[in-house]
MARGU-381476 format. One line per field, with one value per atom (N, C-alpha, C): residue in three letters; atom name; z, y, x. Coordinates in nm, 2 decimals, always signed. Example, Ala and Ser with C-alpha at 12.3 -4.5 7.8 and 13.67 -1.06 7.14 Angstrom:
// MARGU-381476
code [Ala,Ala,Ala,Ser,Ser,Ser]
site [N,CA,C,N,CA,C]
up [+0.78,+0.78,+0.78,+0.71,+0.71,+0.79]
north [-0.57,-0.45,-0.33,-0.22,-0.11,+0.00]
east [+1.32,+1.23,+1.32,+1.28,+1.37,+1.29]
This chain:
// MARGU-381476
code [Met,Met,Met,Arg,Arg,Arg,Lys,Lys,Lys,Tyr,Tyr,Tyr,Phe,Phe,Phe,Leu,Leu,Leu,Tyr,Tyr,Tyr,Ala,Ala,Ala,Val,Val,Val,Val,Val,Val,Leu,Leu,Leu,Ser,Ser,Ser,Leu,Leu,Leu,Val,Val,Val,Val,Val,Val,Leu,Leu,Leu,Ala,Ala,Ala,Val,Val,Val,Ile,Ile,Ile,Val,Val,Val,Gly,Gly,Gly,Thr,Thr,Thr,Ala,Ala,Ala,Ala,Ala,Ala,Asp,Asp,Asp,Ser,Ser,Ser,Lys,Lys,Lys,Ser,Ser,Ser,Gly,Gly,Gly,Pro,Pro,Pro,Lys,Lys,Lys,Leu,Leu,Leu,Gly,Gly,Gly,Tyr,Tyr,Tyr,Ile,Ile,Ile,Asp,Asp,Asp,Pro,Pro,Pro,Asn,Asn,Asn,Lys,Lys,Lys,Val,Val,Val,Leu,Leu,Leu,Gln,Gln,Gln,Ser,Ser,Ser,Tyr,Tyr,Tyr,Asp,Asp,Asp,Lys,Lys,Lys,Trp,Trp,Trp,Val,Val,Val,Thr,Thr,Thr,Phe,Phe,Phe,Gln,Gln,Gln,Lys,Lys,Lys,Gln,Gln,Gln,Met,Met,Met,Gln,Gln,Gln,Asp,Asp,Asp,Glu,Glu,Glu,Ile,Ile,Ile,Ala,Ala,Ala,Lys,Lys,Lys,Tyr,Tyr,Tyr,Gln,Gln,Gln,Ala,Ala,Ala,Glu,Glu,Glu,Leu,Leu,Leu,Asp,Asp,Asp,Lys,Lys,Lys,Ile,Ile,Ile,Lys,Lys,Lys,Asp,Asp,Asp,Gln,Gln,Gln,Asn,Asn,Asn,Gln,Gln,Gln,Lys,Lys,Lys,Gln,Gln,Gln,Gln,Gln,Gln,Lys,Lys,Lys,Tyr,Tyr,Tyr,Leu,Leu,Leu,Glu,Glu,Glu,Tyr,Tyr,Tyr,Gln,Gln,Gln,Gln,Gln,Gln,Thr,Thr,Thr,Ile,Ile,Ile,Asn,Asn,Asn,Asn,Asn,Asn,Lys,Lys,Lys,Ile,Ile,Ile,Ala,Ala,Ala,Gln,Gln,Gln,Thr,Thr,Thr,Gln,Gln,Gln,Ala,Ala,Ala,Gln,Gln,Gln,Ile,Ile,Ile,Glu,Glu,Glu,Ala,Ala,Ala,Glu,Glu,Glu,Ile,Ile,Ile,Leu,Leu,Leu,Asn,Asn,Asn,Lys,Lys,Lys,Val,Val,Val,Lys,Lys,Lys,Glu,Glu,Glu,Tyr,Tyr,Tyr,Ala,Ala,Ala,Glu,Glu,Glu,Val,Val,Val,Met,Met,Met,Gly,Gly,Gly,Tyr,Tyr,Tyr,Asp,Asp,Asp,Phe,Phe,Phe,Ile,Ile,Ile,Phe,Phe,Phe,Asn,Asn,Asn,Ser,Ser,Ser,Thr,Thr,Thr,Thr,Thr,Thr,Met,Met,Met,Ala,Ala,Ala,Tyr,Tyr,Tyr,Gly,Gly,Gly,Ser,Ser,Ser,Ser,Ser,Ser,Ser,Ser,Ser,Tyr,Tyr,Tyr,Asn,Asn,Asn,Ile,Ile,Ile,Thr,Thr,Thr,Asp,Asp,Asp,Ala,Ala,Ala,Phe,Phe,Phe,Ile,Ile,Ile,Lys,Lys,Lys,Tyr,Tyr,Tyr,Leu,Leu,Leu,Lys,Lys,Lys,Thr,Thr,Thr,Ala,Ala,Ala,Lys,Lys,Lys,Lys,Lys,Lys]
site [N,CA,C,N,CA,C,N,CA,C,N,CA,C,N,CA,C,N,CA,C,N,CA,C,N,CA,C,N,CA,C,N,CA,C,N,CA,C,N,CA,C,N,CA,C,N,CA,C,N,CA,C,N,CA,C,N,CA,C,N,CA,C,N,CA,C,N,CA,C,N,CA,C,N,CA,C,N,CA,C,N,CA,C,N,CA,C,N,CA,C,N,CA,C,N,CA,C,N,CA,C,N,CA,C,N,CA,C,N,CA,C,N,CA,C,N,CA,C,N,CA,C,N,CA,C,N,CA,C,N,CA,C,N,CA,C,N,CA,C,N,CA,C,N,CA,C,N,CA,C,N,CA,C,N,CA,C,N,CA,C,N,CA,C,N,CA,C,N,CA,C,N,CA,C,N,CA,C,N,CA,C,N,CA,C,N,CA,C,N,CA,C,N,CA,C,N,CA,C,N,CA,C,N,CA,C,N,CA,C,N,CA,C,N,CA,C,N,CA,C,N,CA,C,N,CA,C,N,CA,C,N,CA,C,N,CA,C,N,CA,C,N,CA,C,N,CA,C,N,CA,C,N,CA,C,N,CA,C,N,CA,C,N,CA,C,N,CA,C,N,CA,C,N,CA,C,N,CA,C,N,CA,C,N,CA,C,N,CA,C,N,CA,C,N,CA,C,N,CA,C,N,CA,C,N,CA,C,N,CA,C,N,CA,C,N,CA,C,N,CA,C,N,CA,C,N,CA,C,N,CA,C,N,CA,C,N,CA,C,N,CA,C,N,CA,C,N,CA,C,N,CA,C,N,CA,C,N,CA,C,N,CA,C,N,CA,C,N,CA,C,N,CA,C,N,CA,C,N,CA,C,N,CA,C,N,CA,C,N,CA,C,N,CA,C,N,CA,C,N,CA,C,N,CA,C,N,CA,C,N,CA,C,N,CA,C,N,CA,C,N,CA,C,N,CA,C,N,CA,C,N,CA,C,N,CA,C,N,CA,C,N,CA,C,N,CA,C,N,CA,C,N,CA,C,N,CA,C,N,CA,C,N,CA,C,N,CA,C,N,CA,C,N,CA,C,N,CA,C,N,CA,C,N,CA,C,N,CA,C,N,CA,C,N,CA,C,N,CA,C,N,CA,C]
up [+0.27,+0.29,+0.40,+0.50,+0.72,+0.67,+0.58,+0.61,+0.51,+0.40,+0.41,+0.50,+0.51,+0.65,+0.73,+0.81,+0.88,+0.94,+0.76,+0.68,+0.68,+0.64,+0.64,+0.76,+0.84,+1.01,+1.04,+1.00,+1.12,+0.96,+0.90,+0.79,+0.83,+0.81,+0.94,+1.01,+1.14,+1.20,+1.24,+1.17,+1.14,+1.08,+1.01,+0.89,+0.99,+1.11,+1.17,+1.28,+1.35,+1.40,+1.37,+1.23,+1.15,+1.15,+1.10,+1.15,+1.29,+1.36,+1.51,+1.55,+1.48,+1.53,+1.48,+1.35,+1.23,+1.34,+1.35,+1.47,+1.57,+1.61,+1.76,+1.73,+1.66,+1.61,+1.53,+1.48,+1.36,+1.50,+1.62,+1.74,+1.76,+1.80,+1.86,+1.76,+1.67,+1.53,+1.54,+1.46,+1.43,+1.58,+1.64,+1.71,+1.63,+1.62,+1.55,+1.61,+1.57,+1.60,+1.48,+1.56,+1.40,+1.49,+1.40,+1.49,+1.37,+1.51,+1.33,+1.36,+1.30,+1.23,+1.24,+1.24,+1.22,+1.39,+1.42,+1.67,+1.65,+1.62,+1.67,+1.67,+1.55,+1.49,+1.52,+1.58,+1.68,+1.81,+1.86,+2.02,+2.02,+1.86,+1.96,+1.97,+2.11,+2.12,+2.03,+1.96,+1.86,+1.76,+1.72,+1.62,+1.69,+1.83,+1.82,+1.89,+1.96,+1.93,+1.81,+1.70,+1.55,+1.46,+1.56,+1.53,+1.59,+1.67,+1.74,+1.76,+1.72,+1.58,+1.45,+1.38,+1.20,+1.32,+1.38,+1.37,+1.46,+1.47,+1.48,+1.38,+1.30,+1.22,+1.11,+1.08,+1.01,+1.04,+1.18,+1.20,+1.13,+1.15,+1.17,+0.98,+0.91,+0.80,+0.74,+0.81,+0.75,+0.79,+0.97,+0.93,+0.86,+0.81,+0.74,+0.57,+0.56,+0.39,+0.46,+0.60,+0.57,+0.51,+0.53,+0.58,+0.42,+0.33,+0.21,+0.09,+0.11,+0.00,-0.15,-0.25,-0.41,-0.37,-0.46,-0.43,-0.52,-0.66,-0.72,-0.60,-0.50,-0.45,-0.33,-0.25,-0.20,-0.23,-0.32,-0.43,-0.40,-0.54,-0.43,-0.35,-0.23,-0.08,-0.11,-0.08,+0.00,-0.09,-0.17,-0.28,-0.24,-0.20,-0.21,+0.02,+0.06,+0.19,+0.16,+0.13,+0.13,+0.05,-0.01,-0.02,+0.06,+0.18,+0.21,+0.36,+0.36,+0.49,+0.50,+0.31,+0.26,+0.31,+0.26,+0.22,+0.38,+0.47,+0.60,+0.67,+0.63,+0.69,+0.65,+0.53,+0.42,+0.53,+0.53,+0.58,+0.72,+0.77,+0.92,+0.96,+0.91,+0.89,+0.85,+0.74,+0.71,+0.86,+0.86,+1.01,+1.10,+1.12,+1.25,+1.25,+1.08,+1.05,+1.09,+1.05,+1.05,+1.19,+1.22,+1.45,+1.49,+1.40,+1.55,+1.43,+1.37,+1.24,+1.34,+1.39,+1.46,+1.55,+1.62,+1.75,+1.76,+1.65,+1.58,+1.57,+1.55,+1.56,+1.67,+1.78,+1.87,+1.96,+1.95,+2.01,+1.98,+1.88,+1.81,+1.93,+1.93,+1.99,+2.15,+2.14,+2.31,+2.34,+2.31,+2.30,+2.23,+2.21,+2.07,+1.97,+1.95,+1.76,+1.68,+1.63,+1.46,+1.43,+1.35,+1.30,+1.38,+1.33,+1.28,+1.28,+1.19,+1.06,+1.09,+0.91,+0.91,+0.92,+1.03,+0.95,+0.85,+0.82,+0.71,+0.55,+0.58,+0.47,+0.48,+0.59,+0.56,+0.54,+0.50,+0.45,+0.60,+0.67,+0.82,+0.97,+1.04,+1.16,+1.33,+1.37,+1.46,+1.57,+1.61,+1.77,+1.83,+1.83,+1.96,+1.92,+1.79,+1.74,+1.72,+1.77,+1.75,+1.88,+1.83,+1.99,+2.03,+1.93,+1.92,+2.00,+2.15,+2.25,+2.39,+2.36,+2.46,+2.36,+2.22,+2.13,+2.18,+2.17,+2.24,+2.37,+2.45,+2.61,+2.58,+2.48,+2.53,+2.44,+2.33,+2.24,+2.38,+2.51,+2.55,+2.63,+2.71,+2.83,+2.83,+2.61,+2.62,+2.65,+2.62,+2.62,+2.50,+2.50,+2.35,+2.30]
north [-5.52,-5.43,-5.39,-5.51,-5.52,-5.60,-5.70,-5.81,-5.76,-5.68,-5.65,-5.51,-5.47,-5.39,-5.44,-5.55,-5.60,-5.70,-5.72,-5.80,-5.70,-5.57,-5.50,-5.41,-5.43,-5.43,-5.47,-5.63,-5.73,-5.74,-5.73,-5.74,-5.57,-5.51,-5.39,-5.41,-5.45,-5.45,-5.61,-5.68,-5.79,-5.72,-5.60,-5.55,-5.43,-5.45,-5.31,-5.44,-5.53,-5.58,-5.65,-5.62,-5.72,-5.63,-5.47,-5.37,-5.37,-5.32,-5.29,-5.42,-5.54,-5.66,-5.67,-5.61,-5.59,-5.47,-5.36,-5.18,-5.21,-5.31,-5.40,-5.48,-5.61,-5.63,-5.52,-5.47,-5.32,-5.27,-5.25,-5.15,-5.31,-5.36,-5.39,-5.45,-5.51,-5.61,-5.75,-5.80,-5.92,-5.88,-5.96,-5.99,-6.02,-5.95,-5.97,-5.95,-6.06,-6.08,-6.10,-6.13,-6.16,-6.22,-6.30,-6.39,-6.39,-6.36,-6.36,-6.51,-6.53,-6.76,-6.72,-6.68,-6.70,-6.69,-6.67,-6.60,-6.73,-6.75,-6.87,-7.06,-7.00,-7.16,-7.14,-7.06,-7.08,-7.04,-7.06,-7.02,-7.23,-7.28,-7.44,-7.53,-7.62,-7.66,-7.78,-7.85,-7.97,-7.94,-7.78,-7.73,-7.72,-7.63,-7.66,-7.71,-7.86,-7.99,-8.04,-8.01,-8.06,-8.03,-7.85,-7.78,-7.84,-7.91,-7.92,-8.06,-8.16,-8.29,-8.30,-8.18,-8.15,-8.12,-8.02,-7.94,-8.08,-8.21,-8.31,-8.43,-8.43,-8.45,-8.39,-8.29,-8.24,-8.26,-8.26,-8.25,-8.37,-8.51,-8.58,-8.66,-8.59,-8.59,-8.53,-8.39,-8.32,-8.41,-8.50,-8.57,-8.71,-8.76,-8.87,-8.78,-8.70,-8.57,-8.56,-8.55,-8.51,-8.61,-8.83,-8.84,-8.89,-8.85,-8.90,-8.74,-8.82,-8.79,-8.71,-8.83,-8.79,-8.71,-8.59,-8.43,-8.53,-8.56,-8.55,-8.69,-8.78,-8.82,-8.81,-8.65,-8.55,-8.45,-8.44,-8.37,-8.40,-8.54,-8.64,-8.68,-8.68,-8.74,-8.58,-8.48,-8.38,-8.35,-8.36,-8.28,-8.47,-8.55,-8.61,-8.58,-8.58,-8.52,-8.45,-8.31,-8.16,-8.24,-8.29,-8.32,-8.42,-8.50,-8.56,-8.47,-8.40,-8.31,-8.15,-8.10,-8.05,-8.08,-8.30,-8.28,-8.36,-8.35,-8.43,-8.29,-8.13,-7.98,-7.99,-7.98,-7.98,-8.01,-8.19,-8.31,-8.24,-8.21,-8.16,-8.02,-7.92,-7.81,-7.76,-7.82,-7.89,-7.96,-8.06,-8.06,-8.07,-8.00,-7.90,-7.79,-7.68,-7.57,-7.64,-7.72,-7.78,-7.79,-7.86,-7.88,-7.73,-7.65,-7.51,-7.42,-7.48,-7.41,-7.45,-7.60,-7.64,-7.56,-7.55,-7.52,-7.37,-7.25,-7.14,-7.15,-7.23,-7.29,-7.28,-7.39,-7.44,-7.32,-7.17,-7.10,-7.00,-7.00,-6.89,-6.91,-7.06,-7.08,-7.08,-7.16,-7.11,-6.93,-6.81,-6.73,-6.59,-6.64,-6.60,-6.51,-6.52,-6.48,-6.53,-6.42,-6.44,-6.48,-6.39,-6.39,-6.38,-6.48,-6.50,-6.44,-6.34,-6.35,-6.37,-6.39,-6.40,-6.29,-6.26,-6.08,-6.13,-6.21,-6.20,-6.21,-6.22,-6.17,-5.99,-6.01,-5.81,-5.68,-5.59,-5.50,-5.39,-5.41,-5.32,-5.41,-5.39,-5.49,-5.36,-5.32,-5.22,-5.34,-5.30,-5.36,-5.40,-5.29,-5.35,-5.51,-5.56,-5.61,-5.78,-5.75,-5.85,-5.95,-6.07,-6.16,-6.22,-6.24,-6.33,-6.40,-6.33,-6.37,-6.45,-6.42,-6.48,-6.64,-6.63,-6.76,-6.82,-6.79,-6.92,-6.91,-6.85,-6.87,-6.95,-7.00,-7.02,-7.15,-7.20,-7.33,-7.36,-7.32,-7.39,-7.38,-7.45,-7.42,-7.56,-7.59,-7.65,-7.76,-7.88,-7.96,-8.04,-8.12,-8.15,-8.23]
east [+11.01,+11.10,+11.17,+11.08,+11.09,+11.21,+11.19,+11.29,+11.40,+11.45,+11.60,+11.60,+11.55,+11.64,+11.67,+11.60,+11.66,+11.81,+11.78,+11.93,+12.01,+12.01,+12.10,+12.15,+12.04,+12.15,+12.23,+12.14,+12.29,+12.42,+12.41,+12.47,+12.59,+12.51,+12.62,+12.65,+12.61,+12.66,+12.79,+12.77,+12.82,+13.01,+12.99,+13.08,+13.12,+13.11,+13.13,+13.20,+13.18,+13.25,+13.42,+13.36,+13.54,+13.57,+13.51,+13.63,+13.70,+13.59,+13.67,+13.75,+13.71,+13.82,+13.96,+13.92,+14.03,+14.13,+14.11,+14.17,+14.21,+14.14,+14.20,+14.35,+14.32,+14.49,+14.58,+14.56,+14.62,+14.67,+14.62,+14.67,+14.84,+14.83,+14.85,+15.02,+14.96,+15.00,+15.09,+15.16,+15.20,+15.32,+15.36,+15.50,+15.59,+15.70,+15.84,+15.89,+16.02,+16.14,+16.26,+16.40,+16.50,+16.57,+16.66,+16.81,+16.89,+17.01,+17.17,+17.16,+17.15,+17.16,+17.30,+17.45,+17.60,+17.61,+17.56,+17.55,+17.48,+17.36,+17.29,+17.36,+17.38,+17.50,+17.63,+17.70,+17.90,+17.80,+17.72,+17.74,+17.59,+17.55,+17.51,+17.57,+17.60,+17.64,+17.75,+17.64,+17.66,+17.75,+17.74,+17.84,+17.94,+17.97,+18.10,+18.19,+18.08,+18.15,+18.25,+18.14,+18.17,+18.32,+18.31,+18.42,+18.54,+18.53,+18.65,+18.72,+18.59,+18.62,+18.70,+18.63,+18.68,+18.82,+18.86,+19.04,+19.09,+19.01,+19.11,+19.13,+19.01,+19.04,+19.13,+19.17,+19.20,+19.40,+19.40,+19.46,+19.58,+19.46,+19.54,+19.56,+19.51,+19.51,+19.61,+19.65,+19.77,+19.87,+19.93,+20.05,+20.03,+19.91,+19.90,+20.01,+19.94,+20.01,+20.16,+20.18,+20.34,+20.42,+20.36,+20.42,+20.45,+20.40,+20.39,+20.53,+20.61,+20.74,+20.65,+20.59,+20.56,+20.48,+20.55,+20.41,+20.26,+20.28,+20.17,+20.03,+20.13,+20.04,+19.99,+20.09,+20.05,+19.96,+19.97,+19.89,+19.69,+19.71,+19.57,+19.54,+19.63,+19.55,+19.53,+19.53,+19.55,+19.36,+19.34,+19.26,+19.09,+19.19,+19.08,+19.04,+19.14,+19.12,+19.00,+19.07,+18.97,+18.79,+18.75,+18.62,+18.54,+18.63,+18.57,+18.55,+18.62,+18.59,+18.50,+18.50,+18.40,+18.27,+18.23,+18.14,+18.13,+18.11,+18.17,+18.07,+18.13,+18.10,+17.92,+17.88,+17.77,+17.67,+17.73,+17.63,+17.58,+17.67,+17.70,+17.60,+17.65,+17.56,+17.44,+17.38,+17.26,+17.15,+17.25,+17.11,+17.10,+17.25,+17.22,+17.12,+17.16,+17.08,+16.93,+16.84,+16.73,+16.67,+16.80,+16.74,+16.71,+16.85,+16.81,+16.69,+16.63,+16.49,+16.37,+16.40,+16.28,+16.26,+16.37,+16.43,+16.35,+16.33,+16.29,+16.15,+16.14,+15.99,+15.89,+16.00,+15.89,+15.92,+16.06,+16.02,+15.99,+15.88,+15.83,+15.72,+15.64,+15.51,+15.52,+15.62,+15.58,+15.64,+15.69,+15.68,+15.59,+15.55,+15.37,+15.47,+15.51,+15.57,+15.51,+15.48,+15.47,+15.52,+15.68,+15.76,+15.88,+16.00,+16.09,+16.24,+16.21,+16.33,+16.43,+16.53,+16.68,+16.72,+16.81,+16.92,+17.00,+17.00,+17.09,+17.12,+16.95,+16.86,+16.78,+16.80,+16.67,+16.75,+16.72,+16.75,+16.81,+16.70,+16.72,+16.62,+16.71,+16.59,+16.66,+16.55,+16.55,+16.66,+16.76,+16.81,+16.73,+16.60,+16.46,+16.40,+16.41,+16.32,+16.43,+16.55,+16.63,+16.63,+16.64,+16.57,+16.73,+16.81,+16.93,+16.99,+17.01,+17.06,+16.92,+16.79,+16.72,+16.69,+16.71,+16.75,+16.88,+16.92,+17.05,+17.00,+16.97,+16.97,+16.84,+16.75,+16.70,+16.68,+16.79,+16.82,+16.86,+17.04,+17.05,+16.98,+16.96,+16.82,+16.71,+16.66,+16.56,+16.59,+16.49,+16.50,+16.56,+16.67,+16.71,+16.65]
């Protein structure tokens, strides 16, 4: 009987310790934040540079189109150029977004965030949790 009593006391102390530890965690809670991915992308140096390159490339394609007199050939070339440009944009955007996502993970670890959300998929987020500007500053100063 004494043996079971001792086990019961030890078990009760363990359960109490877990409850107290959990209660302490729930008071501070996880560290949360969210970012606006569109604002981050528009601020990312690689994306800004890429957009300028694409503008130059589009201007080059437009100059080539202006030289073509035959409307059918012009239409065919236009569709070809449009597909080339769209593919290049999609591929580069996916690569840059992957880089940014890795930087978000790195930022979360460095700054101690448990969760960083994407503001475009949230129904609501208090502005006090918006860390977009702080993340952009980190992105610009972090090692490349």
